[in-house]
N, CA, C and O atoms as a DFTB+ gen file, in Angstrom:
672 C
 N C O
     1  1      80.306     152.053      78.677
     2  2      80.395     154.042      78.204
     3  2      80.160     154.255      77.043
     4  3      80.343     153.359      76.219
     5  1      79.671     155.551      76.651
     6  2      79.885     156.116      75.497
     7  2      80.749     156.334      75.063
     8  3      81.584     155.661      75.666
     9  1      81.294     156.980      74.203
    10  2      82.494     157.882      73.035
    11  2      83.049     158.795      74.575
    12  3      84.176     158.950      75.046
    13  1      81.796     159.230      75.000
    14  2      82.233     160.561      75.509
    15  2      82.489     160.221      77.351
    16  3      82.829     161.033      78.211
    17  1      82.214     158.886      77.494
    18  2      82.433     159.245      79.292
    19  2      80.770     158.934      79.510
    20  3      80.539     159.268      80.673
    21  1      80.131     158.679      79.189
    22  2      78.950     158.631      79.795
    23  2      78.328     157.157      80.289
    24  3      78.848     156.172      79.766
    25  1      77.771     157.040      80.790
    26  2      77.251     155.306      81.002
    27  2      75.653     155.472      80.836
    28  3      74.757     156.171      81.308
    29  1      75.838     154.222      79.707
    30  2      74.594     154.091      79.549
    31  2      73.748     152.349      80.593
    32  3      74.130     151.179      80.596
    33  1      72.804     152.889      81.158
    34  2      72.335     151.837      81.551
    35  2      70.781     151.183      81.444
    36  3      69.754     151.859      81.379
    37  1      70.853     149.616      81.440
    38  2      69.413     149.403      81.181
    39  2      68.041     149.206      82.627
    40  3      68.477     149.185      83.778
    41  1      66.719     149.098      82.443
    42  2      66.279     148.443      83.603
    43  2      65.230     147.382      83.303
    44  3      64.219     147.226      83.989
    45  1      65.544     146.659      82.222
    46  2      64.755     145.604      82.255
    47  2      63.555     146.158      81.262
    48  3      63.067     145.226      80.624
    49  1      62.928     147.497      80.958
    50  2      62.263     147.815      80.364
    51  2      63.022     148.517      78.551
    52  3      64.201     148.725      78.260
    53  1      61.844     148.690      77.753
    54  2      62.452     149.360      76.343
    55  2      63.854     150.913      76.385
    56  3      64.458     151.314      75.391
    57  1      63.977     151.344      77.510
    58  2      64.459     152.162      78.127
    59  2      65.941     152.485      78.427
    60  3      66.252     152.513      79.618
    61  1      66.922     152.738      77.477
    62  2      68.030     152.869      78.301
    63  2      68.793     154.553      78.763
    64  3      69.525     155.152      77.975
    65  1      68.568     154.894      79.644
    66  2      69.338     156.259      80.220
    67  2      70.359     156.607      80.046
    68  3      71.146     155.710      80.351
    69  1      70.871     157.523      79.678
    70  2      72.317     157.828      79.802
    71  2      72.431     159.367      80.869
    72  3      71.832     160.439      80.967
    73  1      74.074     158.364      81.807
    74  2      74.209     158.650      82.928
    75  2      74.877     159.610      83.127
    76  3      75.668     159.401      82.207
    77  1      75.290     160.664      83.647
    78  2      76.594     161.375      83.590
    79  2      77.593     161.133      83.833
    80  3      77.485     159.949      84.150
    81  1      79.162     161.528      83.995
    82  2      80.058     160.595      84.361
    83  2      80.321     160.507      85.836
    84  3      80.916     159.491      86.196
    85  1      79.938     161.515      86.897
    86  2      79.577     161.293      87.721
    87  2      78.755     159.877      88.659
    88  3      78.854     159.445      89.807
    89  1      77.994     159.529      87.508
    90  2      77.276     158.700      88.176
    91  2      76.004     158.861      88.761
    92  3      75.391     157.958      89.330
    93  1      75.488     160.394      88.567
    94  2      74.617     160.126      89.986
    95  2      73.622     161.561      89.302
    96  3      73.320     162.437      90.112
    97  1      73.097     161.746      87.619
    98  2      72.481     161.960      87.181
    99  2      71.803     161.517      85.459
   100  3      72.460     161.350      84.432
   101  1      70.577     161.438      85.611
   102  2      70.373     160.601      84.113
   103  2      70.058     162.020      83.280
   104  3      69.165     162.856      83.415
   105  1      71.098     161.926      82.434
   106  2      71.015     163.124      81.121
   107  2      70.142     162.622      80.025
   108  3      69.930     163.583      79.286
   109  1      69.677     161.805      79.683
   110  2      69.073     161.319      78.064
   111  2      68.605     159.914      78.792
   112  3      69.238     159.311      79.659
   113  1      66.636     159.349      77.904
   114  2      66.643     158.095      77.575
   115  2      65.984     158.034      76.705
   116  3      64.854     158.521      76.749
   117  1      66.497     157.368      75.532
   118  2      66.070     156.411      74.799
   119  2      65.562     155.258      74.426
   120  3      66.310     154.286      74.537
   121  1      64.231     155.047      73.909
   122  2      63.836     154.494      73.675
   123  2      64.343     153.649      73.005
   124  3      65.123     154.016      72.125
   125  1      64.048     152.103      73.212
   126  2      64.490     150.763      71.683
   127  2      63.617     150.649      71.220
   128  3      62.577     150.866      71.842
   129  1      63.600     150.290      70.022
   130  2      62.232     149.601      69.267
   131  2      63.199     149.059      67.675
   132  3      64.094     149.337      66.877
   133  1      62.004     147.976      68.128
   134  2      62.443     147.291      66.543
   135  2      61.181     147.491      65.670
   136  3      59.998     147.556      66.003
   137  1      61.498     147.535      65.019
   138  2      60.081     147.535      63.204
   139  2      59.138     148.856      64.353
   140  3      58.012     148.480      64.676
   141  1      59.480     149.957      64.785
   142  2      58.648     150.499      64.826
   143  2      57.745     149.905      67.056
   144  3      56.726     150.345      67.589
   145  1      58.289     149.349      67.345
   146  2      57.826     148.716      68.637
   147  2      58.275     148.908      69.696
   148  3      59.405     149.272      69.372
   149  1      58.250     148.945      70.857
   150  2      59.148     148.984      72.169
   151  2      59.637     147.540      72.474
   152  3      58.911     146.605      72.811
   153  1      60.921     147.508      72.309
   154  2      61.282     146.633      72.657
   155  2      61.873     146.358      74.236
   156  3      62.706     147.113      74.737
   157  1      61.324     145.178      74.941
   158  2      61.263     145.542      76.509
   159  2      62.674     143.860      77.055
   160  3      62.810     142.822      76.407
   161  1      62.995     144.023      77.617
   162  2      63.956     142.939      78.410
   163  2      65.349     143.862      78.174
   164  3      66.408     143.670      78.773
   165  1      65.253     144.273      77.777
   166  2      66.960     144.858      77.596
   167  2      67.626     144.800      78.979
   168  3      67.252     145.582      79.853
   169  1      68.602     143.901      79.212
   170  2      69.626     143.355      79.728
   171  2      70.723     143.904      79.839
   172  3      70.814     145.041      80.301
   173  1      71.842     143.152      79.409
   174  2      73.143     143.125      79.975
   175  2      73.663     143.918      78.517
   176  3      73.276     143.498      77.427
   177  1      74.706     145.271      78.646
   178  2      74.421     146.165      77.921
   179  2      76.157     145.999      77.094
   180  3      76.995     145.738      77.957
   181  1      76.594     146.075      76.072
   182  2      77.854     146.524      75.190
   183  2      78.340     148.136      74.535
   184  3      78.800     148.203      73.395
   185  1      78.290     148.510      74.795
   186  2      78.696     149.937      73.859
   187  2      79.733     149.838      73.226
   188  3      80.787     149.369      73.655
   189  1      79.428     150.484      71.609
   190  2      80.764     150.121      70.948
   191  2      81.563     151.415      70.332
   192  3      82.507     151.862      70.983
   193  1      81.353     151.766      69.613
   194  2      81.893     153.419      69.319
   195  2      80.645     153.690      68.513
   196  3      80.139     154.799      68.686
   197  1      79.924     152.669      67.459
   198  2      78.733     152.931      66.984
   199  2      77.768     152.265      67.163
   200  3      76.952     152.105      66.255
   201  1      77.639     151.804      68.171
   202  2      76.279     150.921      68.518
   203  2      76.299     150.603      70.028
   204  3      77.214     150.931      70.784
   205  1      74.989     149.807      70.443
   206  2      75.112     149.374      71.991
   207  2      74.519     148.008      71.247
   208  3      73.727     147.916      70.309
   209  1      75.151     147.056      71.965
   210  2      74.471     145.730      72.464
   211  2      74.192     145.337      73.597
   212  3      74.643     145.661      74.697
   213  1      72.869     144.099      73.075
   214  2      71.783     144.003      74.601
   215  2      71.964     142.731      74.300
   216  3      72.263     142.309      73.183
   217  1      71.813     142.174      75.149
   218  2      70.584     140.567      75.126
   219  2      69.589     141.247      75.486
   220  3      69.610     142.375      75.980
   221  1      68.465     140.432      75.197
   222  2      67.091     140.280      75.668
   223  2      66.456     139.529      76.638
   224  3      65.802     138.597      76.169
   225  1      66.440     139.642      77.907
   226  2      66.509     138.788      78.575
   227  2      65.590     137.910      78.711
   228  3      64.494     138.446      78.543
   229  1      65.505     136.748      78.950
   230  2      64.691     135.778      79.009
   231  2      64.487     135.030      77.456
   232  3      63.605     134.198      77.237
   233  1      65.272     135.402      76.654
   234  2      65.443     135.039      75.525
   235  2      66.792     134.893      75.034
   236  3      67.703     135.473      75.625
   237  1      67.077     134.012      73.775
   238  2      68.214     134.095      73.062
   239  2      68.763     134.660      72.126
   240  3      69.536     134.288      71.244
   241  1      68.086     136.025      72.510
   242  2      67.997     136.946      71.160
   243  2      69.252     138.284      71.765
   244  3      69.119     138.802      72.874
   245  1      70.154     138.578      71.011
   246  2      70.957     139.948      71.395
   247  2      70.422     140.908      69.357
   248  3      70.177     140.709      68.167
   249  1      70.575     141.897      70.443
   250  2      70.033     143.348      69.404
   251  2      71.805     143.941      69.422
   252  3      72.834     143.712      70.058
   253  1      71.398     144.716      68.420
   254  2      72.294     145.647      68.214
   255  2      71.604     147.142      67.669
   256  3      71.374     147.484      66.509
   257  1      71.332     147.993      69.126
   258  2      70.413     149.231      69.308
   259  2      71.971     150.332      68.689
   260  3      73.098     150.362      69.182
   261  1      71.228     151.391      67.043
   262  2      71.058     152.842      67.440
   263  2      71.436     153.442      68.465
   264  3      70.433     153.260      69.154
   265  1      72.185     154.078      69.160
   266  2      72.577     154.792      70.012
   267  2      71.771     156.280      69.792
   268  3      70.978     156.735      70.616
   269  1      72.077     156.834      68.719
   270  2      71.159     157.854      68.431
   271  2      69.702     158.038      68.109
   272  3      69.173     159.150      68.142
   273  1      69.023     156.868      67.778
   274  2      67.786     156.432      67.384
   275  2      66.965     155.895      67.979
   276  3      65.781     156.224      68.049
   277  1      67.806     154.460      68.788
   278  2      67.251     153.411      69.739
   279  2      66.795     152.197      68.813
   280  3      66.755     151.068      69.303
   281  1      66.411     152.439      67.327
   282  2      66.284     151.604      66.398
   283  2      67.296     150.319      66.824
   284  3      68.294     150.439      67.534
   285  1      66.917     149.350      66.361
   286  2      67.552     148.460      66.381
   287  2      67.851     147.801      64.881
   288  3      67.077     147.516      63.967
   289  1      69.299     147.677      65.008
   290  2      69.781     147.315      63.394
   291  2      69.596     146.247      62.400
   292  3      69.354     146.274      61.193
   293  1      69.822     145.078      63.446
   294  2      70.260     143.686      63.766
   295  2      70.331     143.043      64.399
   296  3      71.204     143.277      65.235
   297  1      69.637     141.889      64.557
   298  2      68.963     141.500      66.062
   299  2      69.817     139.598      65.676
   300  3      69.450     139.282      64.544
   301  1      70.301     138.997      66.006
   302  2      71.273     137.682      66.408
   303  2      70.768     136.570      67.701
   304  3      70.855     136.679      68.924
   305  1      70.060     135.182      66.584
   306  2      69.795     134.084      67.234
   307  2      70.736     133.675      67.933
   308  3      71.765     133.312      67.362
   309  1      70.645     133.627      69.236
   310  2      72.436     132.692      70.122
   311  2      71.626     131.404      70.125
   312  3      72.283     130.424      70.473
   313  1      70.403     131.187      69.832
   314  2      70.304     129.747      70.319
   315  2      71.514     128.440      70.031
   316  3      71.499     127.601      70.931
   317  1      72.054     128.299      69.440
   318  2      72.468     126.981      69.142
   319  2      74.081     127.431      70.035
   320  3      74.989     126.675      70.381
   321  1      73.962     128.833      70.194
   322  2      74.964     128.934      71.593
   323  2      74.849     128.514      72.865
   324  3      75.725     128.135      73.643
   325  1      73.463     128.638      73.031
   326  2      72.574     128.049      74.258
   327  2      73.235     126.706      74.402
   328  3      73.381     126.229      73.277
   329  1      73.692     125.908      75.341
   330  2      73.357     124.607      75.548
   331  2      72.601     123.774      76.011
   332  3      72.245     123.748      77.188
   333  1      72.217     122.884      75.023
   334  2      70.959     122.018      75.166
   335  2      70.239     122.000      76.137
   336  3      69.017     122.150      76.109
   337  1      71.292     121.712      77.639
   338  2      70.913     121.041      78.276
   339  2      70.429     122.677      79.648
   340  3      70.258     122.623      80.866
   341  1      70.364     123.851      78.719
   342  2      70.691     124.414      79.700
   343  2      69.313     125.221      78.771
   344  3      68.919     126.342      79.093
   345  1      68.863     124.638      77.912
   346  2      67.912     125.875      77.566
   347  2      66.031     125.607      78.379
   348  3      65.759     124.454      78.715
   349  1      65.441     126.214      78.498
   350  2      64.231     126.203      78.549
   351  2      63.888     126.448      80.551
   352  3      62.845     126.243      81.173
   353  1      65.456     127.018      81.127
   354  2      65.366     126.399      82.363
   355  2      65.443     128.368      83.207
   356  3      66.665     128.442      83.330
   357  1      65.063     129.328      83.588
   358  2      64.599     130.317      83.596
   359  2      65.552     131.206      84.325
   360  3      65.653     132.428      84.208
   361  1      66.600     129.973      85.507
   362  2      67.746     130.244      86.098
   363  2      68.657     130.525      85.603
   364  3      69.455     131.318      86.103
   365  1      68.855     129.841      84.226
   366  2      70.111     129.413      83.104
   367  2      69.993     130.164      82.109
   368  3      70.149     129.657      80.998
   369  1      69.658     131.706      82.233
   370  2      69.551     132.134      80.594
   371  2      70.461     132.489      79.728
   372  3      71.646     132.450      80.060
   373  1      70.252     132.714      79.032
   374  2      71.298     133.821      78.268
   375  2      71.622     135.088      78.831
   376  3      70.627     135.808      78.917
   377  1      72.875     135.703      79.322
   378  2      73.249     136.957      80.285
   379  2      74.118     137.706      79.955
   380  3      74.083     138.922      80.141
   381  1      75.142     137.011      79.347
   382  2      76.296     138.386      79.150
   383  2      76.618     138.666      78.132
   384  3      76.683     137.599      77.523
   385  1      76.901     139.501      77.446
   386  2      77.757     140.216      76.511
   387  2      78.940     140.800      76.411
   388  3      78.816     141.785      77.138
   389  1      79.812     140.813      76.050
   390  2      81.040     141.565      76.121
   391  2      82.127     141.416      74.299
   392  3      82.465     140.548      73.494
   393  1      82.267     142.994      74.526
   394  2      83.300     142.726      73.060
   395  2      84.715     142.658      73.661
   396  3      85.113     142.915      74.797
   397  1      85.569     142.091      72.184
   398  2      86.671     141.575      72.666
   399  2      87.455     142.508      72.115
   400  3      87.431     142.852      70.933
   401  1      88.359     143.042      73.212
   402  2      89.014     144.156      72.779
   403  2      90.112     143.632      71.439
   404  3      90.636     142.552      71.168
   405  1      90.132     144.862      70.864
   406  2      90.586     144.710      69.681
   407  2      90.820     143.429      68.504
   408  3      91.748     142.902      67.891
   409  1      89.390     143.325      68.632
   410  2      89.127     142.507      67.789
   411  2      87.747     143.168      66.798
   412  3      87.164     144.193      67.152
   413  1      87.427     142.520      65.737
   414  2      86.473     142.933      64.556
   415  2      85.276     142.232      64.767
   416  3      84.923     141.208      64.182
   417  1      84.571     142.953      65.790
   418  2      83.099     142.384      65.453
   419  2      82.225     141.559      66.704
   420  3      81.077     141.494      67.145
   421  1      84.229     140.710      67.067
   422  2      83.627     140.310      68.192
   423  2      83.811     139.764      69.553
   424  3      84.964     139.861      69.973
   425  1      82.607     138.996      70.656
   426  2      82.303     139.149      71.576
   427  2      82.022     138.112      72.633
   428  3      81.341     137.145      72.291
   429  1      82.500     138.196      73.988
   430  2      81.610     136.917      74.501
   431  2      80.649     136.972      75.208
   432  3      80.075     137.754      75.965
   433  1      80.529     135.372      74.579
   434  2      78.904     135.598      75.556
   435  2      78.640     134.462      76.439
   436  3      79.476     133.559      76.473
   437  1      77.631     134.394      77.126
   438  2      77.714     133.632      78.883
   439  2      76.113     133.984      79.097
   440  3      75.102     134.487      78.608
   441  1      76.640     133.388      80.099
   442  2      74.995     133.086      81.137
   443  2      74.361     132.545      82.489
   444  3      74.697     131.372      82.651
   445  1      73.670     132.952      83.364
   446  2      73.675     132.778      84.220
   447  2      73.522     131.506      84.264
   448  3      72.824     130.753      83.586
   449  1      74.628     131.223      85.595
   450  2      75.007     129.746      86.091
   451  2      75.447     129.247      85.188
   452  3      74.858     128.168      85.121
   453  1      76.557     129.353      83.907
   454  2      76.588     128.665      83.013
   455  2      78.194     128.329      83.288
   456  3      78.855     129.157      83.914
   457  1      78.744     127.236      82.863
   458  2      79.784     126.651      83.377
   459  2      81.262     127.310      81.793
   460  3      82.475     127.276      81.587
   461  1      80.094     127.761      81.196
   462  2      81.423     127.842      79.861
   463  2      80.961     129.395      79.325
   464  3      79.864     129.914      79.533
   465  1      82.240     130.062      78.487
   466  2      81.560     131.230      77.777
   467  2      82.216     130.967      76.514
   468  3      83.283     130.369      76.370
   469  1      81.145     131.698      75.197
   470  2      81.760     131.683      74.091
   471  2      82.214     132.804      73.389
   472  3      81.780     133.954      73.445
   473  1      83.113     132.359      72.736
   474  2      83.600     133.852      71.842
   475  2      82.554     133.721      70.219
   476  3      82.888     133.167      69.172
   477  1      82.065     133.994      70.337
   478  2      81.889     134.551      68.404
   479  2      81.582     135.573      67.882
   480  3      81.473     136.660      68.448
   481  1      81.447     135.390      66.989
   482  2      82.153     136.837      66.045
   483  2      80.799     137.511      64.959
   484  3      81.187     137.370      63.799
   485  1      79.668     138.040      64.983
   486  2      78.819     137.981      64.536
   487  2      79.180     139.125      62.777
   488  3      79.864     140.142      62.896
   489  1      78.624     138.727      61.390
   490  2      78.675     139.369      60.165
   491  2      80.162     139.396      59.870
   492  3      80.975     138.542      60.223
   493  1      80.348     140.249      59.330
   494  2      82.269     140.052      59.245
   495  2      81.979     141.663      58.517
   496  3      81.810     141.368      57.334
   497  1      81.874     142.808      58.599
   498  2      82.305     144.335      58.402
   499  2      81.936     144.750      58.989
   500  3      80.969     145.381      58.561
   501  1      82.157     144.878      60.271
   502  2      82.189     145.753      61.513
   503  2      80.047     145.558      62.193
   504  3      79.482     146.265      63.028
   505  1      79.778     145.007      61.825
   506  2      78.136     144.784      62.468
   507  2      77.384     143.603      61.973
   508  3      77.525     143.056      60.880
   509  1      76.500     143.262      63.008
   510  2      75.801     141.702      62.420
   511  2      74.768     142.159      61.402
   512  3      74.198     143.251      61.421
   513  1      74.550     140.917      60.266
   514  2      74.136     141.110      59.645
   515  2      72.789     141.059      59.757
   516  3      73.095     140.927      58.572
   517  1      71.377     141.017      59.970
   518  2      70.009     141.429      59.977
   519  2      69.360     139.360      59.963
   520  3      69.192     138.595      59.014
   521  1      69.181     139.157      61.487
   522  2      69.320     137.721      61.446
   523  2      70.449     136.946      61.225
   524  3      70.294     136.033      60.413
   525  1      71.337     137.043      61.635
   526  2      72.767     136.387      62.082
   527  2      71.737     135.496      63.049
   528  3      70.687     135.781      63.625
   529  1      72.738     133.978      62.926
   530  2      72.458     133.226      63.647
   531  2      73.774     132.548      64.492
   532  3      74.861     132.602      63.917
   533  1      73.722     131.986      65.681
   534  2      75.323     131.781      66.404
   535  2      74.755     130.508      66.294
   536  3      73.578     130.247      66.545
   537  1      75.805     129.536      65.827
   538  2      75.360     128.220      65.710
   539  2      76.434     127.733      66.914
   540  3      77.269     128.334      67.590
   541  1      76.093     126.677      66.854
   542  2      77.243     125.511      67.603
   543  2      77.121     124.434      66.038
   544  3      76.197     123.914      65.412
   545  1      78.791     124.507      65.896
   546  2      79.035     123.619      64.965
   547  2      79.949     122.708      64.886
   548  3      80.313     122.315      63.777
   549  1      80.652     122.053      66.396
   550  2      81.435     121.200      66.398
   551  2      81.877     121.334      67.990
   552  3      81.805     122.299      68.750
   553  1      82.352     120.013      68.188
   554  2      82.599     119.708      69.600
   555  2      84.241     119.822      70.024
   556  3      84.658     119.776      68.867
   557  1      85.331     119.924      70.745
   558  2      86.189     119.600      71.373
   559  2      86.242     119.186      72.721
   560  3      85.440     119.441      73.620
   561  1      87.755     118.211      72.779
   562  2      87.489     117.940      74.041
   563  2      87.186     118.757      75.565
   564  3      87.340     119.968      75.721
   565  1      86.772     117.898      76.513
   566  2      86.856     118.580      77.818
   567  2      85.729     119.454      77.775
   568  3      84.647     118.896      77.587
   569  1      85.728     120.745      77.911
   570  2      84.268     121.873      78.454
   571  2      84.905     122.528      77.656
   572  3      85.504     123.377      78.315
   573  1      85.266     122.701      75.986
   574  2      84.923     123.309      75.337
   575  2      84.330     122.827      73.867
   576  3      84.355     121.666      73.459
   577  1      83.747     124.069      73.101
   578  2      82.935     124.040      72.201
   579  2      83.659     124.640      70.881
   580  3      84.631     125.388      70.996
   581  1      83.311     124.397      70.052
   582  2      83.525     125.390      68.644
   583  2      82.372     126.025      67.862
   584  3      82.088     125.346      66.875
   585  1      81.504     127.297      68.029
   586  2      80.703     127.268      67.487
   587  2      81.304     128.522      66.414
   588  3      82.447     128.946      66.244
   589  1      80.360     128.790      65.965
   590  2      79.906     129.854      64.689
   591  2      78.836     130.934      64.292
   592  3      77.660     130.806      64.635
   593  1      79.289     132.005      63.553
   594  2      78.280     132.847      63.422
   595  2      77.804     133.221      62.295
   596  3      78.298     134.198      61.732
   597  1      76.517     132.368      61.615
   598  2      76.618     133.132      60.211
   599  2      75.217     133.777      60.192
   600  3      74.111     133.551      60.683
   601  1      75.925     134.892      59.211
   602  2      75.074     135.466      58.667
   603  2      74.115     135.239      57.291
   604  3      74.161     134.137      56.744
   605  1      73.280     136.262      56.762
   606  2      72.395     136.402      56.394
   607  2      72.870     136.025      54.572
   608  3      72.071     135.704      53.693
   609  1      74.567     136.212      54.396
   610  2      75.198     136.323      53.559
   611  2      76.174     134.966      53.443
   612  3      77.119     134.765      52.680
   613  1      75.777     134.374      54.158
   614  2      76.382     133.295      54.461
   615  2      77.939     132.924      54.846
   616  3      78.626     131.911      54.982
   617  1      78.082     134.363      54.942
   618  2      79.844     134.344      56.500
   619  2      79.120     133.365      57.652
   620  3      78.006     133.263      58.166
   621  1      80.629     132.604      57.762
   622  2      80.628     132.129      59.411
   623  2      82.085     132.364      59.739
   624  3      83.078     132.582      59.046
   625  1      81.873     132.247      61.004
   626  2      83.394     133.132      61.787
   627  2      83.153     131.913      62.519
   628  3      82.023     131.590      62.888
   629  1      84.678     130.904      62.840
   630  2      84.957     130.322      64.066
   631  2      85.046     130.742      65.177
   632  3      85.757     131.745      65.253
   633  1      84.465     130.273      66.429
   634  2      84.243     130.510      67.499
   635  2      84.970     129.710      69.108
   636  3      84.814     128.538      68.767
   637  1      85.477     129.639      70.231
   638  2      86.032     128.855      70.957
   639  2      84.457     129.287      72.060
   640  3      84.009     130.423      72.211
   641  1      83.958     128.135      72.618
   642  2      83.967     128.157      74.751
   643  2      84.988     127.716      75.390
   644  3      85.478     126.591      75.288
   645  1      85.464     128.898      76.309
   646  2      86.306     128.613      77.721
   647  2      85.603     128.876      78.715
   648  3      84.828     129.817      78.884
   649  1      85.984     127.683      79.665
   650  2      85.260     127.008      80.717
   651  2      86.143     128.270      81.428
   652  3      87.156     128.702      80.878
   653  1      85.628     128.828      82.755
   654  2      85.531     129.930      83.192
   655  2      84.317     130.352      84.467
   656  3      83.377     129.566      84.590
   657  1      84.370     131.667      85.445
   658  2      83.822     131.215      85.979
   659  2      82.481     132.969      85.600
   660  3      82.637     134.148      85.282
   661  1      81.547     132.226      85.849
   662  2      80.448     133.664      85.737
   663  2      79.509     133.803      86.756
   664  3      79.115     133.122      87.703
   665  1      79.227     135.093      86.185
   666  2      77.989     135.802      87.267
   667  2      76.752     135.842      86.808
   668  3      76.454     135.411      85.694
   669  1      75.662     136.523      87.871
   670  2      74.679     136.959      87.099
   671  2      74.742     138.520      87.213
   672  3      73.937     139.217      86.594
């Protein structure tokens, strides 16, 4: 949802649709671009007060989008979060992002048929930094793991894996 209660939806293309509060009428379209080129494959969306986050389906990339212009303002490579045994499987891809309420720039990442959800933080000052990389740092016992996101300035934020049910 946007700050004024409208819904933002993706259909797998480069277009984001803004839908009225009743969920019946498309009120606006926004073309998402990266360096002036359309970015297709927009999938799971997370709307924040100043940006929209989206995973790019079929890749390990998450992008931050300016909702007013559609321009990608930063991109995060989540390759190291994707479990090695899940990489390259078309039915088990990164496919979920949700902001953790009340936390600065912290998100839960998950994927299709993944048994684990990962808590990650991008950047350190309210947004991801261009070229952030979510990286696996070390493991814990059981099905939990520790990951971190390090930005171009070298900031690192610890994160955890949580076992849970993930949907498609």
